[in-house]
N, C-alpha and C positions, 0 to 999 in steps of 0.2 A: 666426732670431729675435734681432735686435739689441737688443730691449728688455731681455733678460737682462743683456747687457753694460752697458747704460745703468743698470739697477737696481744692478748691482755698482759702477759708478762713483759713483752717488749715495751708496751706503752707505759706500764708502771715503772720500769727501769729508766726509761727516757725522762719521764716526769720527775723522778727522783734526782736524776742527774741535773735537770734544769734547776731544781730547787737548791740542791747542794752546791752546785758550781755557779749559780746565778747566770745561767746561759741565756743569750738572746733567742729570738725565734728560731726554731729548728725547721729547716727547709727540707732536708732529706735524712732518712734513717736508713743506713745501708746495713743489710743483714747478709751473712754468708751461710748458705745452706748446702750441706754435702748431699750427694746422691744417695748415701746410705742412711741419712737422718730419719727417713720416713715421713718427712714433711712435704706436703703438696703445696708448691709455691702459689698457685692460683687460689687455693683455699685460705692460705695465710694472708694474701693480699685482700681477699674479700672480708675476712674477719677483722683485719686491721682497719679497713675503710669503714666498717660498721661501728667499730668501737671508738674511733677517734671523734665521732660527731659530738659537738658541744664540749670539746676539750681544747686545751692550748695547742694540741697537735693536729687540729682539724685541717689545717692547710699544709701539713707535712706530707711528704711522699715517702712511701716505703719502697726501697730499691733492693731487689734480691739478686745477690751474686750466687749463681748456682755452680757448685764445685763438683767436677767429675771425680770418680774414684781413681786414686793413684796408688801404686804399690811399689815395693822394692823387693827384689828377689834375694833371698838368703843364700842361694847357691852361686849365682853369677854377679850379684851386686848391682844389677841394672835397675834404674828407675823407669817406670812405664805407666801409661794410662790403662786402666782396666776397661776393656771393651765388652759390652753385652754381659757384664757381671761374670765373665769367665776369669776366675781367679787362678790363672796360670801364667807364668812368665812367657812373653812372646819371643824371648831371645833363646831360652834354653828349655822351655816347656816344664820347668819345675813348678810344683804346686806349693812350694815353701816360700810364701811371700808375706810381707808385712804391709798392711794397709797404712799408707802415709797421708792420705787425704780422702775425704768423702763422708766423714762422720760429723762434720762441723754443724753447729747451730749456734751462731753468736752474732751479737751486734758488732759490726766491724768498726763503724765510726758514724758520727753525726755531722751533717753539714749545717752549720749555724750561720746566721747573718747578723751583723751589727751595722751601725751607721756608716762605717768606713769601708769594710770589705767582708766577703764571706770567708769562713775558715772551717777547718775540720777539728772535730773533738772526738777523741776516743774514750768511751766509758771506762771507768776504772774497775 
């Protein structure tokens, strides 16, 4: 279950950002996961919830943005969403495509809160 080590890495990264940037309380951690990343979202959430107990992130919520696979045809130049992992252009049936989305696994941003108002922070 590599999702546990991914959850651990997310937590360590966010805790480092809190320390380095002196961030206030983190309310939400938004993570983007592509369909080809091999990450099971439910397992990642479960691992995150288990690992944040007794940490400064205990009240933080992990939000997962699941990204479908998208491609661009090298023959006709059209962009499209890949359905059912069929890697062929739906416009011209060419198999010459470049994957443009779906392999992501990153922290998109953090929602932090201070006394005046919530704001977003993107990890560097």
